[in-house]
C-alpha positions as CSV (number, residue, x, y, z in Angstrom):
1,M,-20.8,-95.0,-22.5
2,E,-24.1,-96.5,-21.4
3,Y,-26.6,-95.1,-18.9
4,I,-30.1,-96.0,-17.7
5,I,-32.1,-93.2,-16.1
6,K,-34.5,-95.1,-13.8
7,N,-37.9,-94.2,-12.4
8,G,-38.0,-90.6,-13.6
9,I,-41.3,-88.6,-14.2
10,V,-40.9,-88.0,-17.9
11,Y,-42.3,-85.0,-19.8
12,D,-41.8,-85.4,-23.6
13,P,-44.5,-83.5,-25.6
14,L,-43.2,-84.5,-29.0
15,N,-43.9,-88.1,-28.1
16,G,-47.1,-87.3,-26.1
17,I,-45.5,-88.4,-22.8
18,N,-47.1,-86.4,-19.9
19,G,-45.7,-87.2,-16.5
20,E,-45.3,-91.0,-17.0
21,K,-42.9,-92.9,-14.7
22,M,-40.4,-94.6,-17.0
23,D,-36.8,-95.4,-17.7
24,I,-34.6,-93.8,-20.4
25,C,-31.7,-95.7,-21.9
26,V,-28.6,-94.0,-23.4
27,K,-25.7,-95.5,-25.4
28,D,-23.1,-93.8,-27.6
29,G,-24.7,-90.4,-27.4
30,K,-28.1,-91.5,-28.4
31,I,-31.3,-92.6,-26.7
32,V,-31.8,-96.4,-27.3
33,E,-34.3,-99.1,-26.6
34,D,-32.2,-101.0,-24.1
35,V,-28.7,-101.1,-22.6
36,S,-26.5,-103.8,-21.2
37,S,-26.5,-104.9,-17.5
38,G,-23.3,-103.0,-17.1
39,A,-24.9,-99.6,-17.8
40,K,-24.5,-96.9,-15.2
41,V,-27.7,-96.2,-13.3
42,I,-29.0,-92.7,-12.6
43,D,-31.7,-92.8,-10.0
44,A,-34.4,-90.2,-11.0
45,R,-37.0,-91.4,-8.5
46,G,-39.2,-88.5,-7.6
47,K,-37.5,-86.2,-10.2
48,V,-38.6,-84.8,-13.5
49,V,-36.9,-85.9,-16.7
50,M,-37.1,-83.7,-19.9
51,P,-35.2,-83.4,-23.1
52,G,-32.4,-80.9,-23.0
53,G,-33.6,-77.3,-23.3
54,I,-33.3,-75.4,-26.6
55,D,-32.9,-71.6,-26.8
56,S,-34.3,-70.6,-30.2
57,H,-33.4,-66.9,-29.9
58,T,-30.4,-65.6,-27.9
59,H,-27.4,-63.3,-28.4
60,V,-24.3,-65.0,-27.1
61,A,-21.6,-64.6,-29.8
62,G,-20.3,-62.2,-32.3
63,P,-19.2,-58.6,-32.8
64,K,-22.1,-56.8,-31.1
65,V,-22.0,-59.2,-28.1
66,N,-18.3,-58.6,-27.7
67,I,-18.9,-54.8,-27.9
68,G,-21.4,-55.3,-25.1
69,R,-18.7,-57.0,-23.0
70,M,-16.1,-54.4,-23.6
71,F,-18.6,-51.5,-23.4
72,R,-19.8,-52.5,-19.9
73,P,-17.0,-53.3,-17.5
74,E,-19.5,-52.5,-14.7
75,D,-21.5,-55.5,-15.9
76,S,-18.5,-57.8,-15.9
77,K,-17.7,-56.9,-12.3
78,K,-21.2,-58.0,-11.2
79,E,-20.8,-61.7,-11.4
80,I,-17.5,-63.7,-11.3
81,Y,-17.6,-67.4,-12.2
82,A,-14.7,-69.3,-10.7
83,K,-15.1,-73.0,-10.0
84,K,-12.5,-75.7,-9.7
85,G,-11.6,-77.4,-12.9
86,L,-13.4,-74.9,-15.1
87,R,-12.5,-71.8,-17.0
88,T,-13.2,-68.6,-15.1
89,G,-15.7,-66.1,-16.5
90,T,-17.4,-62.8,-15.8
91,G,-20.5,-60.9,-16.7
92,F,-24.2,-60.8,-15.6
93,S,-26.1,-59.7,-18.7
94,V,-23.3,-60.3,-21.2
95,P,-21.3,-63.2,-19.8
96,S,-18.0,-64.4,-21.3
97,T,-18.1,-67.4,-23.6
98,Y,-17.2,-70.2,-21.2
99,K,-19.5,-68.8,-18.5
100,T,-22.3,-68.7,-21.1
101,G,-21.9,-72.4,-21.9
102,Y,-21.6,-73.4,-18.2
103,Q,-24.6,-71.5,-17.1
104,Y,-26.8,-72.8,-19.9
105,S,-25.7,-76.3,-19.0
106,E,-26.5,-75.8,-15.3
107,M,-30.1,-75.0,-16.3
108,G,-30.4,-78.1,-18.4
109,Y,-30.1,-76.4,-21.8
110,T,-28.1,-78.2,-24.5
111,T,-28.7,-76.2,-27.7
112,V,-28.7,-72.5,-28.4
113,I,-29.3,-70.4,-31.5
114,E,-27.4,-67.1,-32.0
115,A,-30.1,-65.0,-33.5
116,A,-28.2,-62.3,-35.5
117,M,-25.0,-63.0,-37.4
118,P,-23.6,-60.3,-39.7
119,P,-22.4,-62.4,-42.6
120,L,-19.3,-60.3,-43.3
121,I,-18.2,-60.9,-39.7
122,A,-19.4,-64.5,-39.4
123,R,-15.9,-65.7,-38.4
124,H,-16.2,-63.8,-35.1
125,V,-19.4,-65.6,-34.3
126,H,-17.9,-69.0,-35.0
127,E,-14.7,-68.2,-33.1
128,E,-16.7,-67.5,-30.0
129,F,-18.8,-70.6,-30.6
130,M,-15.6,-72.6,-30.4
131,E,-15.1,-71.3,-26.9
132,T,-18.7,-71.8,-25.7
133,P,-18.8,-75.3,-24.2
134,Q,-21.6,-77.6,-23.2
135,V,-24.1,-76.7,-26.0
136,D,-24.7,-77.2,-29.7
137,K,-24.8,-73.9,-31.5
138,A,-26.2,-72.4,-34.7
139,A,-26.4,-68.9,-36.0
140,M,-28.8,-67.0,-38.2
141,P,-27.3,-64.7,-40.8
142,L,-29.0,-61.3,-41.3
143,F,-30.8,-60.9,-44.6
144,G,-33.5,-58.2,-44.0
145,N,-31.2,-55.2,-45.0
146,N,-29.0,-56.9,-47.6
147,W,-28.4,-55.1,-50.9
148,F,-28.4,-58.3,-53.0
149,V,-31.7,-59.3,-51.4
150,F,-33.2,-55.9,-52.1
151,E,-32.2,-55.9,-55.7
152,Y,-33.3,-59.4,-56.5
153,L,-36.7,-59.0,-54.8
154,K,-37.3,-55.6,-56.4
155,E,-36.7,-57.2,-59.8
156,G,-39.1,-60.0,-58.9
157,D,-36.3,-62.6,-59.4
158,L,-37.1,-65.1,-56.5
159,K,-34.9,-67.8,-58.1
160,K,-31.8,-65.6,-58.0
161,C,-32.6,-64.4,-54.5
162,A,-32.9,-68.1,-53.4
163,A,-29.6,-68.9,-55.0
164,Y,-28.0,-66.0,-53.2
165,V,-29.5,-67.0,-49.9
166,A,-28.2,-70.6,-50.4
167,W,-24.7,-69.3,-51.2
168,L,-24.6,-67.0,-48.2
169,L,-25.9,-69.6,-45.8
170,R,-23.1,-71.9,-47.0
171,A,-20.4,-69.1,-47.0
172,A,-21.3,-67.9,-43.5
173,R,-22.0,-71.4,-42.2
174,G,-25.5,-70.1,-41.2
175,F,-28.6,-71.9,-40.2
176,A,-31.7,-69.8,-41.2
177,I,-33.0,-66.5,-42.6
178,K,-33.1,-63.7,-40.0
179,I,-34.9,-60.5,-40.8
180,V,-34.4,-57.4,-38.5
181,N,-36.4,-54.2,-39.0
182,P,-36.7,-55.0,-42.7
183,G,-35.4,-52.0,-44.7
184,G,-35.0,-49.9,-41.5
185,T,-31.4,-50.7,-40.7
186,E,-30.4,-49.9,-44.2
187,A,-32.3,-46.6,-43.9
188,W,-30.4,-45.9,-40.7
189,G,-27.2,-45.8,-42.8
190,W,-28.7,-42.6,-44.1
191,G,-30.0,-41.4,-40.7
192,K,-33.5,-42.5,-41.5
193,N,-35.9,-45.4,-40.7
194,V,-39.1,-47.0,-42.0
195,H,-42.2,-47.0,-39.8
196,S,-44.7,-49.2,-41.6
197,I,-44.5,-52.3,-43.7
198,D,-45.4,-50.2,-46.8
199,D,-42.8,-47.4,-46.3
200,P,-40.2,-47.6,-49.1
201,V,-36.6,-48.1,-48.2
202,P,-34.5,-45.1,-49.2
203,Y,-32.7,-45.5,-52.6
204,F,-34.0,-49.0,-53.1
205,D,-37.7,-48.4,-53.6
206,I,-38.7,-51.7,-51.9
207,T,-41.0,-52.0,-48.9
208,P,-40.7,-54.2,-45.7
209,R,-43.8,-56.1,-46.9
210,E,-42.0,-57.0,-50.1
211,I,-38.9,-58.0,-48.2
212,V,-40.7,-60.2,-45.6
213,R,-43.0,-61.9,-48.1
214,G,-40.2,-62.3,-50.7
215,L,-37.9,-64.0,-48.2
216,A,-40.7,-66.2,-46.9
217,E,-41.3,-67.5,-50.5
218,V,-37.5,-68.0,-50.9
219,N,-37.3,-69.9,-47.7
220,E,-40.0,-72.3,-48.9
221,M,-38.4,-72.7,-52.3
222,L,-35.2,-73.7,-50.7
223,G,-37.0,-75.9,-48.1
224,L,-35.0,-74.7,-45.2
225,P,-35.4,-76.4,-41.8
226,H,-36.5,-73.2,-40.0
227,S,-39.0,-70.6,-41.2
228,I,-38.1,-67.0,-41.7
229,H,-37.2,-65.5,-38.3
230,V,-38.6,-62.0,-38.0
231,H,-38.0,-58.9,-35.9
232,P,-40.7,-56.6,-37.4
233,N,-40.5,-52.8,-37.9
234,N,-41.2,-50.4,-35.0
235,L,-39.9,-52.4,-32.2
236,G,-40.4,-50.7,-28.8
237,H,-42.7,-48.0,-30.0
238,P,-46.2,-47.4,-28.6
239,G,-48.9,-48.5,-31.1
240,N,-46.6,-50.9,-32.8
241,W,-48.9,-53.9,-32.4
242,E,-50.7,-52.9,-35.6
243,T,-47.4,-53.2,-37.5
244,T,-46.8,-56.5,-35.9
245,L,-50.2,-57.9,-37.0
246,A,-49.7,-56.5,-40.5
247,T,-46.3,-58.2,-40.8
248,M,-47.6,-61.5,-39.5
249,D,-50.5,-61.3,-41.9
250,C,-48.4,-60.5,-45.0
251,V,-47.1,-64.0,-45.4
252,K,-50.5,-65.7,-45.0
253,G,-51.2,-68.1,-47.8
254,I,-47.5,-69.2,-48.2
255,K,-47.2,-73.0,-47.5
256,A,-44.5,-74.6,-45.5
257,K,-42.3,-76.9,-47.6
258,P,-39.3,-77.9,-45.6
259,R,-37.0,-80.4,-47.2
260,Y,-35.6,-81.2,-43.7
261,G,-37.5,-81.5,-40.5
262,E,-41.2,-81.3,-39.6
263,R,-41.9,-77.6,-39.5
264,E,-45.5,-76.6,-40.3
265,T,-45.2,-72.8,-40.1
266,V,-43.7,-70.2,-42.4
267,Y,-43.2,-67.3,-40.0
268,Y,-41.5,-67.0,-36.6
269,N,-42.1,-63.7,-34.8
270,T,-39.4,-63.1,-32.2
271,H,-39.4,-61.1,-28.9
272,T,-43.1,-60.5,-29.5
273,Q,-43.4,-58.6,-26.2
274,F,-41.5,-55.7,-27.7
275,H,-44.0,-55.7,-30.6
276,S,-47.2,-55.8,-28.6
277,Y,-47.5,-52.2,-27.5
278,G,-50.7,-50.2,-27.5
279,G,-51.2,-46.5,-27.0
280,T,-50.0,-43.5,-28.9
281,S,-47.2,-42.5,-26.5
282,W,-45.7,-43.6,-23.2
283,K,-48.4,-41.7,-21.4
284,D,-51.2,-44.0,-22.6
285,F,-49.0,-47.0,-23.2
286,E,-50.8,-50.3,-22.7
287,S,-50.6,-54.1,-23.3
288,K,-51.9,-55.5,-26.6
289,G,-50.5,-58.9,-25.7
290,V,-54.0,-60.5,-25.6
291,E,-54.9,-59.1,-29.1
292,I,-51.6,-60.5,-30.5
293,A,-52.3,-63.8,-28.8
294,E,-55.8,-64.0,-30.3
295,Y,-54.3,-63.6,-33.8
296,V,-51.7,-66.3,-33.2
297,N,-54.3,-68.7,-31.9
298,K,-56.5,-68.2,-34.9
299,H,-53.8,-68.7,-37.5
300,D,-51.6,-71.8,-38.2
301,H,-48.8,-70.2,-40.3
302,L,-46.8,-68.8,-37.4
303,V,-45.3,-69.1,-33.9
304,I,-44.0,-66.6,-31.5
305,D,-41.3,-66.3,-28.9
306,V,-42.0,-63.8,-26.1
307,G,-38.9,-61.9,-25.1
308,Q,-40.0,-61.7,-21.4
309,V,-38.8,-58.7,-19.5
310,T,-37.1,-59.9,-16.2
311,L,-36.9,-56.5,-14.5
312,D,-33.1,-56.4,-14.3
313,E,-30.3,-54.1,-15.3
314,T,-29.2,-55.5,-18.6
315,T,-27.5,-54.7,-21.9
316,T,-29.6,-54.2,-25.1
317,M,-28.1,-55.1,-28.4
318,T,-29.7,-55.6,-31.8
319,A,-29.3,-55.2,-35.5
320,D,-32.1,-52.6,-35.3
321,G,-29.7,-49.7,-35.3
322,P,-32.3,-46.8,-35.3
323,M,-34.1,-48.4,-32.4
324,E,-30.9,-48.5,-30.3
325,Y,-30.4,-44.8,-31.0
326,D,-34.0,-44.1,-29.9
327,L,-33.3,-46.0,-26.7
328,H,-30.1,-44.0,-26.1
329,M,-32.1,-40.8,-26.5
330,T,-34.7,-42.1,-24.1
331,N,-32.5,-43.2,-21.2
332,G,-29.4,-41.0,-21.9
333,L,-27.0,-43.9,-21.3
334,K,-24.0,-44.7,-23.4
335,W,-24.5,-45.9,-26.9
336,A,-22.4,-47.9,-29.5
337,N,-23.3,-48.1,-33.2
338,C,-21.9,-50.0,-36.1
339,D,-22.7,-50.3,-39.8
340,V,-21.8,-53.5,-41.7
341,E,-21.2,-52.7,-45.4
342,L,-24.1,-53.8,-47.7
343,E,-25.6,-56.1,-45.1
344,T,-26.7,-54.8,-41.7
345,G,-25.9,-52.7,-38.7
346,S,-26.3,-52.8,-34.9
347,G,-26.4,-50.8,-31.7
348,V,-25.7,-51.4,-28.0
349,V,-27.2,-49.5,-25.1
350,P,-27.3,-50.4,-21.3
351,F,-30.8,-50.5,-19.9
352,I,-32.4,-50.7,-16.4
353,Y,-35.8,-52.2,-16.2
354,S,-36.8,-50.9,-12.8
355,P,-39.8,-52.8,-11.3
356,K,-41.2,-49.5,-10.0
357,G,-41.0,-47.9,-13.4
358,P,-44.5,-47.7,-14.9
359,V,-43.5,-48.5,-18.4
360,Y,-41.2,-51.3,-17.4
361,A,-44.0,-52.8,-15.3
362,V,-46.3,-52.9,-18.3
363,Q,-43.5,-54.4,-20.5
364,W,-43.2,-57.2,-17.9
365,A,-47.0,-57.7,-17.9
366,I,-47.2,-57.7,-21.8
367,G,-44.9,-60.8,-21.9
368,L,-47.0,-62.5,-19.4
369,D,-50.2,-61.6,-21.3
370,L,-48.6,-63.4,-24.3
371,F,-47.6,-66.5,-22.3
372,L,-50.9,-66.8,-20.5
373,N,-53.2,-66.3,-23.5
374,T,-51.3,-67.9,-26.4
375,D,-51.9,-71.6,-27.3
376,T,-48.9,-73.4,-25.7
377,D,-48.1,-75.1,-29.0
378,K,-47.4,-71.8,-30.5
379,V,-45.4,-69.9,-28.0
380,L,-41.7,-70.2,-27.0
381,L,-39.9,-69.0,-23.9
382,T,-37.1,-66.4,-24.4
383,T,-35.9,-63.2,-22.9
384,D,-34.3,-62.2,-26.2
385,H,-31.1,-62.5,-24.1
386,P,-29.8,-60.1,-23.0
387,N,-32.3,-57.5,-24.3
388,A,-35.2,-58.1,-22.0
389,G,-33.0,-59.8,-19.4
390,P,-30.3,-62.5,-19.1
391,F,-31.0,-66.1,-20.0
392,T,-30.2,-67.1,-16.4
393,R,-33.6,-65.7,-15.5
394,Y,-35.5,-68.4,-17.5
395,P,-36.1,-70.3,-14.2
396,R,-37.8,-67.2,-12.8
397,V,-40.0,-66.9,-15.9
398,I,-40.9,-70.5,-15.5
399,A,-41.9,-69.9,-11.9
400,W,-44.1,-66.9,-12.9
401,L,-45.8,-69.2,-15.4
402,M,-46.3,-72.2,-13.0
403,S,-47.4,-70.3,-9.9
404,K,-50.1,-67.6,-9.9
405,K,-49.2,-67.0,-6.3
406,Y,-45.6,-66.2,-7.1
407,R,-46.7,-64.1,-10.1
408,D,-49.1,-62.1,-7.9
409,E,-46.4,-61.5,-5.4
410,W,-44.6,-59.5,-8.1
411,L,-47.7,-58.0,-9.5
412,Y,-49.1,-56.6,-6.3
413,N,-45.9,-56.0,-4.2
414,K,-43.0,-55.4,-6.5
415,V,-44.0,-53.7,-9.7
416,H,-45.7,-50.5,-10.5
417,K,-49.5,-50.4,-10.5
418,W,-49.7,-49.8,-14.3
419,A,-49.0,-53.6,-14.7
420,I,-52.4,-54.2,-13.1
421,Q,-54.2,-51.3,-14.7
422,R,-52.9,-51.6,-18.3
423,S,-52.7,-55.4,-18.8
424,H,-54.8,-58.5,-18.3
425,V,-52.4,-60.4,-16.0
426,A,-54.3,-59.8,-12.8
427,D,-57.4,-61.4,-14.3
428,N,-55.7,-64.5,-15.6
429,D,-55.6,-67.6,-13.3
430,K,-53.7,-69.8,-15.7
431,E,-50.8,-71.8,-14.4
432,Y,-48.5,-73.8,-16.7
433,D,-48.0,-77.5,-15.8
434,L,-44.7,-79.3,-16.5
435,Y,-45.9,-80.7,-19.8
436,E,-46.5,-77.1,-21.0
437,I,-43.1,-76.0,-19.7
438,A,-41.5,-78.8,-21.7
439,K,-43.4,-77.5,-24.8
440,V,-42.3,-73.8,-24.5
441,T,-38.7,-74.6,-23.6
442,R,-37.9,-77.7,-25.7
443,A,-40.5,-79.3,-27.9
444,N,-41.8,-76.3,-29.7
445,Q,-38.3,-75.0,-30.4
446,A,-37.2,-78.4,-31.9
447,K,-40.1,-78.6,-34.2
448,V,-40.1,-75.0,-35.5
449,L,-36.3,-75.1,-36.0
450,G,-36.7,-78.3,-38.0
451,L,-34.5,-80.3,-35.6
452,S,-37.2,-82.5,-34.1
453,K,-35.7,-85.6,-35.6
454,E,-32.8,-85.5,-33.2
455,K,-33.6,-82.8,-30.6
456,G,-36.3,-81.8,-28.2
457,H,-37.6,-85.3,-27.4
458,L,-36.6,-88.5,-25.6
459,G,-37.6,-91.1,-28.3
460,V,-35.3,-93.8,-29.6
461,G,-32.7,-92.3,-32.0
462,A,-32.8,-88.8,-30.5
463,D,-29.6,-87.1,-29.2
464,A,-29.0,-88.1,-25.6
465,D,-29.4,-84.5,-24.4
466,I,-31.3,-84.8,-21.2
467,A,-32.2,-82.7,-18.2
468,I,-33.3,-84.0,-14.8
469,Y,-34.8,-81.6,-12.2
470,D,-35.5,-82.1,-8.6
471,I,-39.0,-80.8,-8.5
472,N,-42.5,-82.2,-7.5
473,P,-44.9,-81.8,-10.5
474,E,-47.4,-80.3,-8.1
475,E,-45.0,-77.7,-6.7
476,K,-46.4,-74.1,-6.5
477,D,-43.7,-72.4,-4.4
478,G,-42.2,-70.0,-6.9
479,K,-38.8,-69.9,-5.2
480,K,-38.5,-73.7,-5.2
481,I,-39.5,-73.8,-8.8
482,E,-37.0,-71.2,-9.7
483,K,-34.2,-73.0,-7.8
484,A,-35.0,-76.4,-9.4
485,F,-34.8,-75.1,-12.9
486,R,-31.7,-72.9,-12.3
487,Y,-29.7,-75.8,-11.1
488,A,-30.5,-79.2,-12.6
489,S,-29.9,-82.4,-10.7
490,Y,-28.3,-84.0,-13.8
491,V,-27.7,-82.9,-17.3
492,L,-26.5,-85.3,-20.1
493,K,-25.0,-83.9,-23.2
494,K,-24.2,-86.3,-26.1
495,G,-24.8,-89.1,-23.6
496,E,-22.3,-87.9,-21.0
497,V,-23.1,-86.5,-17.6
498,V,-21.9,-82.9,-17.7
499,V,-23.9,-81.5,-14.7
500,K,-24.5,-83.1,-11.3
501,D,-26.3,-81.4,-8.4
502,G,-26.3,-78.1,-10.3
503,E,-22.5,-78.1,-10.8
504,V,-20.7,-78.6,-14.2
505,V,-18.6,-81.8,-13.7
506,K,-17.4,-82.2,-17.3
507,E,-16.5,-79.8,-20.0
508,I,-17.7,-80.9,-23.5
509,Y,-17.9,-79.2,-26.8
510,G,-21.0,-79.3,-28.9
511,D,-21.5,-79.2,-32.6
512,T,-22.0,-76.1,-34.8
513,I,-25.0,-76.7,-37.0
514,Y,-25.3,-75.1,-40.4
515,V,-27.3,-75.6,-43.6
516,D,-25.6,-76.5,-46.9
517,V,-28.3,-76.0,-49.5
518,R,-27.4,-76.6,-53.2
519,V,-29.2,-75.0,-56.1
520,D,-28.8,-75.7,-59.9
521,E,-25.2,-75.0,-60.9
522,S,-26.2,-72.7,-63.8
523,L,-28.3,-70.6,-61.4
524,E,-25.4,-70.3,-58.9
525,Q,-23.1,-69.2,-61.7
526,E,-25.5,-66.4,-62.5
527,I,-25.5,-65.0,-59.0
528,M,-21.7,-65.5,-58.8
529,K,-21.3,-62.9,-61.6
530,D,-23.4,-60.5,-59.5
531,L,-21.3,-61.2,-56.5
532,R,-18.0,-60.7,-58.2
533,E,-19.2,-57.3,-59.6
534,K,-20.5,-56.1,-56.2
535,F,-17.4,-57.3,-54.3
536,T,-15.1,-55.6,-56.7
537,R,-17.1,-52.3,-56.5
538,Y,-18.3,-52.1,-52.9
539,Y,-16.9,-54.6,-50.5
540,S,-13.7,-54.0,-48.6
541,I,-12.6,-57.6,-48.8
542,N,-12.2,-60.0,-51.7
543,L,-14.9,-62.5,-52.5
544,D,-12.4,-65.4,-52.0
545,N,-11.8,-64.3,-48.4
546,Y,-15.5,-64.1,-47.5
547,P,-16.5,-67.7,-46.8
548,V,-15.9,-69.3,-43.3
549,Q,-13.4,-72.1,-43.5
550,D,-13.6,-75.6,-41.9
551,A,-11.2,-74.6,-39.1
552,Y,-13.9,-72.4,-37.5
553,A,-15.6,-75.0,-35.4
554,N,-14.8,-77.8,-32.9
555,S,-17.1,-80.0,-35.0
556,W,-19.6,-79.2,-37.7
557,K,-23.0,-80.7,-38.1
558,V,-24.1,-80.1,-41.7
559,I,-27.7,-80.3,-42.8
560,K,-27.5,-81.0,-46.5
561,I,-30.5,-79.9,-48.7
562,D,-30.9,-80.5,-52.4
563,A,-32.7,-77.6,-54.0
564,T,-31.5,-78.1,-57.6
565,D,-35.1,-78.3,-58.8
566,I,-35.0,-74.4,-58.6
567,N,-34.0,-73.4,-62.1
């Protein structure tokens, strides 16, 4: 299939294209130099053309997501998706799998990263990926509370730790190293937590600092496409901004050494809004978003995503088990908790971010403080779906960023006055342009994930994942911006038109991406002895039944990495 997208206003930061009127040619799922005279024409005159959107941190598949669906029938009843020729779906904050894929596609998103995969239950994640159409997917296995990781790092054996990480990524068909509340979730198995990066983990005598720095060094030894992806300790607690800065700073000096991709950073701080809290209690709670932004701007070893609060009723879910219990004790709503043997845990709690709630208004403002004060090459748009709000609110977040007038309508008319009094949003006149929006929704993600060879840009050879929006680059009407980014005029996935005029017109199944990194065979044999011993003694399944098989994807995209020089 050949297409030519004619006369579009193109925004492609990875290739330095800022609002140029140009044509884009597509053939056999790739962007090419030219096409034949028989190519189908898409007239993009007066419309904006961008690479397909990339969500680098979302929760859309797996056991805790499914618990969220079952746990909240009231959420399922909120929004029914029933359109001719497509699968039906339900759910507002935790949509069903097909609805998830369709709605990402409607917005022009073509790749999503599930941010927390429990390795023992990885099959569940991949099963749901198989029924999430329209997008390429990848999942990050959880490593920050893993017994093998603790023991290897405590012994100072980075080589064995690297070999174990390589084995687990391959076994779980995972993409990157995810760290959640390092040491804290394991402590929660004993009814405890850790509260600073130097608190020892019960029974293991290792600290969060040692876990984060150790895994960062392992990540660069292996040369993985993505950096470590970190949810620091103390999420959601007043005063936690100091823990966040200490965690960011503890990996300083480690050099990025990807063997695949063009990543330049070694640390990704996720849902940073939840980690930028000042004060000593909710009474004196305030934004420290500007202080966090200043640190990020001064240092080149990290990037952040925001986790913008959207002021909706939603469903929180995280591998930070103790935090979810604290949340349940705060709002008194129902709570689910799970422990995954030797590896991780999770919790699920409904949550209502009322605009008139003083704390929620400040949380909303903290996210905007981060967006408006951080260098746009170093910040990524997320809502930590569904924790701070559903991904379908991305267009609203974009409107807040592009229009100060729209932002101020919320600030002065809809949210509690604490947002003005305890943040810097009211004083900030910055408005994003479309080039910056393309950075924070596409280009930055592709680069930091190590996927910029094929995704996040419109250069020759890139995947033909393309979004076309009906919006004037000078538009400042927030509602018009929101509508334009919620329902794309056209979306191409793998070079095929899958959305037209905001409606899904073709169901297509993307790839599941994972990393197959190989270490020296003798080193792998050493860790296999440890694995067999632990599986025999502790695990409830056999080692041979642990790895995910080939059948668990519609199609795999394998990133092969040779790390056999680690020995």
